[in-house]
Each structure stands twice: as C-alpha cells, then as structure tokens.
C-alpha positions as CSV (number, residue, x, y, z in Angstrom):
1,M,-20.6,-1.1,36.9
2,E,-21.8,-2.2,33.5
3,E,-21.6,1.4,32.2
4,K,-18.0,1.7,33.4
5,L,-17.1,-1.6,31.7
6,L,-18.6,-0.3,28.4
7,E,-16.7,2.9,28.7
8,A,-13.5,1.1,29.3
9,I,-14.1,-1.2,26.3
10,S,-14.9,1.8,24.2
11,E,-11.7,3.6,25.2
12,L,-9.6,0.5,24.6
13,T,-11.1,0.0,21.2
14,K,-10.2,3.6,20.3
15,K,-6.6,3.1,21.4
16,I,-6.3,-0.1,19.4
17,D,-7.8,1.5,16.3
18,A,-5.3,4.4,16.7
19,M,-2.4,2.0,16.8
20,G,-3.3,0.6,13.4
21,A,-2.5,-2.9,12.2
22,Q,1.1,-3.4,11.3
23,V,1.6,-5.8,8.4
24,P,5.2,-6.7,7.7
25,V,6.4,-5.1,4.5
26,D,7.1,-8.4,2.9
27,K,3.5,-9.4,3.3
28,A,1.8,-6.0,2.7
29,I,-0.1,-5.1,-0.4
30,W,-0.5,-1.5,-1.6
31,S,-3.2,0.2,-3.6
32,P,-2.2,2.4,-6.5
33,A,-2.8,5.4,-4.3
34,T,-0.4,4.1,-1.6
35,C,2.2,3.3,-4.3
36,A,1.9,6.8,-5.7
37,Q,2.3,8.3,-2.2
38,Y,5.4,6.2,-1.5
39,L,6.9,7.2,-4.8
40,G,6.0,10.9,-4.3
41,V,4.0,11.2,-7.5
42,S,0.3,11.8,-8.3
43,E,-2.1,8.9,-8.6
44,R,-2.6,9.9,-12.3
45,H,1.2,9.9,-13.0
46,F,1.5,6.5,-11.3
47,A,-1.3,5.0,-13.2
48,E,-0.5,6.5,-16.6
49,R,3.3,6.5,-16.6
50,L,5.0,4.4,-13.9
51,A,2.7,1.4,-13.7
52,L,3.0,1.0,-17.5
53,K,6.8,1.1,-17.7
54,P,8.5,-2.1,-18.8
55,G,9.9,-3.9,-15.8
56,F,7.4,-2.4,-13.4
57,P,5.9,-4.9,-11.0
58,D,2.6,-6.4,-12.3
59,P,-0.4,-5.8,-10.2
60,F,-2.7,-8.5,-9.1
61,N,-6.5,-8.4,-9.1
62,I,-8.3,-8.8,-5.8
63,S,-11.8,-8.3,-7.1
64,A,-14.4,-11.0,-7.1
65,G,-15.0,-10.9,-10.8
66,D,-13.3,-9.9,-14.1
67,R,-15.2,-6.8,-14.9
68,N,-13.9,-4.3,-12.4
69,M,-10.2,-4.9,-11.6
70,I,-9.1,-3.9,-8.1
71,A,-5.3,-3.6,-8.6
72,R,-2.9,-4.2,-5.7
73,Y,0.9,-4.4,-5.6
74,R,3.2,-6.2,-3.3
75,A,4.9,-3.5,-1.2
76,K,8.2,-5.4,-1.4
77,D,8.0,-5.5,-5.2
78,I,7.5,-1.7,-5.4
79,I,10.4,-1.1,-3.0
80,S,12.7,-3.4,-4.9
81,W,11.7,-1.7,-8.2
82,V,12.7,1.7,-6.7
83,E,16.0,0.3,-5.6
84,R,16.7,-0.9,-9.1
85,Q,16.1,2.6,-10.5
86,R,19.0,4.1,-8.6
87,V,21.2,6.2,-10.9
88,R,24.8,5.2,-11.0
89,R,27.2,8.1,-11.4
90,Y,30.7,7.6,-12.6
91,A,33.4,10.3,-11.9
C-alpha cells in the first residue's frame, strides 16, 4: 500500500511540474533571455542594443550583492515598451 501511495505522489508531482506555475503578467519578472525571446531577437542583440536604448525599461538587480548584477525586467514594462514602438503610418 505504501508503495502505491509513493507512486501516486510521484505521478501527481510530475503532472504538477508539467503544468508550470502561472504568474500573472503584471507580477512576472523576466530574465534578459526571456525578454530577447519575447522580442524575437538574440540575447546579444537584446543586451547590446535594445536594453541600452533611451526609454527602455530599467532592469532591477535581484542579486544578494553589488558585484554580480542579476538583471530582471518587469514583463508588463517590456510589453508596454513594445506597444509604444508601434509605427504609425499615414496615408
């Protein structure tokens, strides 16, 4: 009986892991790699070009110290920035 219970728990754990945690976009933070993927560019292009553009959302540092910055961006800020980049065409 204990073995069956352990198997059931294991299967349930796998299913939960497969579902993934869903964080609302207004609360989500993205790594530079996730931002690059969302924008459809390489990580290098994101880091060397887009993230340095005036008006691009500032990252925040989630590292424990000042030496090695771990940059993260609010997903909603990146999405808003993209919306502001929309090209207006006048006929």
